[in-house]
C-alpha positions as CSV (number, residue, x, y, z in Angstrom):
1,E,-21.4,5.3,8.5
2,L,-19.7,5.8,5.8
3,R,-21.6,6.9,2.3
4,I,-19.2,7.7,-0.5
5,S,-21.2,9.7,-3.5
6,G,-20.6,9.0,-6.6
7,G,-19.8,10.8,-10.1
8,C,-23.6,11.6,-10.9
9,G,-24.6,12.8,-7.4
10,H,-25.9,9.3,-5.4
11,P,-24.6,7.4,-2.7
12,V,-23.8,3.6,-4.2
13,I,-22.2,2.4,-1.4
14,P,-23.7,0.1,1.3
15,R,-23.9,1.3,4.8
16,G,-20.9,-0.4,6.7
17,E,-19.1,-1.5,3.7
18,L,-16.0,-0.2,2.6
19,P,-15.3,1.5,-1.2
20,C,-13.0,0.6,-3.6
21,V,-9.5,2.4,-3.7
22,W,-10.8,3.6,-7.1
23,M,-13.9,5.3,-5.8
24,T,-11.9,6.7,-3.0
25,A,-9.6,8.4,-5.8
26,S,-13.3,9.8,-7.7
27,V,-12.1,7.5,-10.7
28,L,-14.9,5.5,-10.3
29,S,-18.2,6.5,-9.1
30,F,-19.5,2.9,-8.1
31,R,-18.4,-0.4,-6.6
32,L,-19.5,-4.0,-7.8
33,C,-16.5,-5.3,-6.3
34,D,-16.8,-9.3,-6.1
35,R,-12.6,-9.3,-5.4
36,S,-13.2,-8.2,-1.3
37,L,-11.4,-5.2,-1.9
38,D,-8.3,-7.7,-2.9
39,C,-6.8,-5.4,-5.3
40,A,-3.5,-7.3,-5.6
41,D,-5.4,-9.2,-8.5
42,C,-7.7,-7.2,-9.9
43,P,-7.6,-6.2,-13.7
44,L,-9.3,-2.9,-13.0
45,D,-7.1,-2.2,-10.8
46,L,-3.7,-3.3,-12.6
47,A,-5.0,-1.1,-16.0
48,L,-5.2,2.2,-14.0
49,R,-2.0,1.6,-12.3
50,N,-0.3,1.3,-15.9
51,A,0.7,-2.2,-14.6
52,S,2.9,-4.4,-16.1
53,R,1.0,-7.2,-16.8
54,P,-1.5,-8.2,-18.9
55,A,-4.9,-7.7,-17.5
56,P,-7.8,-10.3,-18.7
57,V,-9.7,-9.4,-21.8
58,A,-12.7,-7.4,-20.7
59,E,-16.1,-8.4,-21.9
60,P,-17.5,-5.9,-24.8
61,T,-19.6,-3.4,-23.8
62,P,-22.3,-1.8,-26.3
63,A,-21.3,0.9,-28.5
64,S,-24.1,3.3,-27.3
65,T,-24.4,5.1,-23.9
66,D,-28.3,5.0,-24.4
67,L,-29.8,3.1,-21.3
68,P,-33.6,3.7,-21.1
69,F,-35.3,3.2,-17.8
70,P,-38.5,1.2,-18.0
71,E,-41.6,3.6,-17.1
72,R,-43.1,3.4,-13.8
73,L,-39.7,1.6,-12.3
74,F,-37.4,3.2,-9.6
75,L,-34.3,3.4,-9.6
76,H,-31.8,2.8,-6.5
77,P,-28.5,4.3,-7.1
78,G,-26.9,0.9,-6.2
79,H,-28.1,-0.1,-9.5
80,L,-31.5,-1.8,-8.3
81,W,-35.1,-1.1,-9.7
82,V,-38.4,-1.1,-7.5
83,R,-41.7,-1.7,-9.2
84,L,-44.7,-0.8,-7.3
85,R,-47.3,-3.7,-7.4
86,P,-51.0,-4.1,-7.0
87,G,-51.8,-4.8,-3.1
88,G,-48.9,-2.7,-2.1
89,E,-45.7,-5.3,-2.6
90,M,-42.6,-3.7,-4.3
91,E,-40.5,-5.8,-6.7
92,V,-37.0,-5.4,-6.7
93,G,-34.3,-6.3,-9.1
94,V,-31.3,-4.8,-11.1
95,D,-30.8,-2.4,-13.7
96,D,-28.6,-3.0,-17.3
97,L,-25.6,-1.7,-16.3
98,A,-25.7,-4.1,-13.1
99,R,-26.7,-6.6,-15.7
100,C,-23.4,-6.1,-18.0
101,L,-21.0,-5.9,-14.7
102,L,-22.5,-8.9,-12.9
103,S,-20.8,-11.4,-15.8
104,S,-20.5,-14.9,-15.3
105,V,-23.7,-15.2,-12.8
106,R,-23.2,-18.5,-10.9
107,G,-25.7,-18.4,-8.2
108,V,-27.6,-15.6,-6.3
109,R,-28.8,-15.8,-2.5
110,L,-31.9,-14.8,-1.6
111,P,-33.4,-13.3,1.5
112,G,-35.9,-15.6,3.0
113,D,-39.9,-14.8,3.1
114,G,-40.7,-13.4,6.1
115,D,-37.0,-12.3,6.7
116,E,-36.7,-7.9,7.4
117,V,-34.4,-6.1,5.0
118,T,-32.9,-2.9,5.5
119,G,-32.6,0.2,3.0
120,G,-28.4,0.4,2.4
121,L,-27.6,-3.1,3.9
122,P,-26.6,-5.8,1.9
123,A,-29.7,-8.0,1.2
124,V,-28.4,-10.4,-1.8
125,T,-25.5,-12.0,-2.3
126,V,-24.8,-12.7,-6.4
127,L,-22.2,-15.2,-6.8
128,T,-19.8,-15.1,-10.3
129,G,-16.8,-16.7,-11.4
130,T,-14.8,-14.8,-9.4
131,G,-16.4,-13.9,-6.3
132,A,-19.7,-13.0,-4.6
133,I,-21.0,-9.2,-5.0
134,S,-23.6,-7.5,-1.9
135,L,-26.4,-5.8,-3.0
136,P,-28.3,-3.6,-0.9
137,A,-31.7,-3.5,-0.2
138,P,-33.0,-0.4,-1.8
139,F,-36.0,-0.2,1.6
140,D,-36.8,-1.2,5.0
141,G,-39.3,-3.6,4.7
142,V,-40.1,-7.7,5.2
143,I,-39.9,-10.5,2.2
144,V,-43.0,-11.4,1.0
145,R,-41.6,-13.8,-1.8
146,S,-37.9,-14.3,-3.3
147,N,-37.5,-15.5,-6.8
148,A,-37.1,-19.0,-6.5
149,A,-36.4,-19.6,-10.8
150,L,-33.3,-18.0,-10.3
151,S,-32.1,-21.2,-7.8
152,A,-32.5,-23.1,-10.7
153,R,-31.5,-20.1,-13.4
154,P,-29.6,-17.6,-12.1
155,E,-28.6,-17.0,-15.2
156,L,-32.1,-15.0,-15.8
157,L,-30.5,-11.9,-13.5
158,A,-28.7,-10.9,-16.6
159,E,-30.9,-12.3,-19.3
160,S,-33.9,-10.7,-18.6
161,P,-33.5,-8.0,-15.6
162,Y,-36.6,-6.3,-15.8
163,D,-38.5,-9.2,-15.6
164,A,-37.8,-13.1,-15.2
165,G,-34.7,-11.5,-13.3
166,W,-36.1,-9.9,-10.5
167,L,-34.9,-10.5,-7.3
168,Y,-38.1,-10.3,-4.6
169,R,-41.0,-9.1,-3.4
170,G,-41.4,-7.0,-0.4
171,V,-43.8,-4.3,1.8
172,S,-42.2,-1.4,3.3
173,P,-44.7,-0.1,6.6
174,D,-44.2,3.6,4.2
175,P,-44.1,2.6,0.5
176,M,-44.4,5.9,-0.4
177,A,-41.3,7.3,1.4
178,A,-39.9,4.1,0.4
179,I,-39.6,5.6,-3.1
180,A,-39.0,9.3,-1.8
181,G,-35.4,9.3,-2.6
182,L,-35.3,7.0,-5.7
183,L,-34.8,8.1,-9.2
184,T,-37.0,7.7,-12.0
185,G,-38.4,8.5,-15.9
186,D,-35.8,10.9,-17.5
187,Q,-33.6,11.4,-14.2
188,A,-33.4,7.6,-13.8
189,A,-31.9,7.3,-17.2
190,A,-29.2,9.9,-17.4
191,Y,-28.4,8.2,-14.2
192,L,-27.7,5.0,-15.9
193,S,-25.9,7.0,-19.0
194,C,-23.2,9.1,-16.7
195,E,-22.5,5.4,-15.3
196,F,-22.8,3.8,-18.3
197,T,-19.9,6.3,-19.9
198,R,-17.8,6.4,-16.6
199,S,-17.5,2.3,-16.7
200,R,-17.1,2.1,-20.3
201,D,-14.5,4.6,-20.2
202,L,-12.3,2.6,-17.7
203,L,-12.7,-0.8,-19.4
204,D,-11.3,1.0,-22.7
205,I,-8.5,2.1,-20.2
206,A,-8.3,-1.8,-19.1
207,L,-8.3,-2.8,-23.1
208,A,-5.9,-0.3,-24.0
209,D,-3.5,-1.1,-21.2
210,R,-3.0,-4.6,-22.3
211,T,-3.1,-4.5,-26.1
212,T,0.0,-2.3,-25.4
213,D,1.5,-5.1,-23.3
């Protein structure tokens, strides 16, 4: 089993998946790769290697590193949140940083009602303009309901990550154990800010490399 921790001290690689080469080098602390680890045409890889080919223009990112995390939510280091609902259901969605990184969402493949998910293993696939990205389940459980609205409007994932863009709801045999390893409050906000700073710095490198070519 391969588990690599990011710069903010939490594992961010789904079990059974390989890390980006820049995570191995401790440059990146997260992996949201939509190119199936094919580095040949990756603009970030080109920028980090000071390649001569120009990188595509990166989308602008907010100037502030302050990413407040909603109260009463729990944060998984794979950039997913968990909300406890009445009746014991646990709602899952993506956080603000994932929303920024998952640009040009064209579709979302969700688990079906009654499907079992395993914490750390891929449960959701997001289709973007350049490929597919797998998101892990934040806990072991059974799917109760997936967000059907995402089928018609996948852009909700980016437009409303904490509300209308939720992914699915599930139940866990032990909800307290399921959230025991998740972050909340100031700890979650600090983790997001740390990850945002690192990703912004990497985008600055990519933009600087393009402007000098």
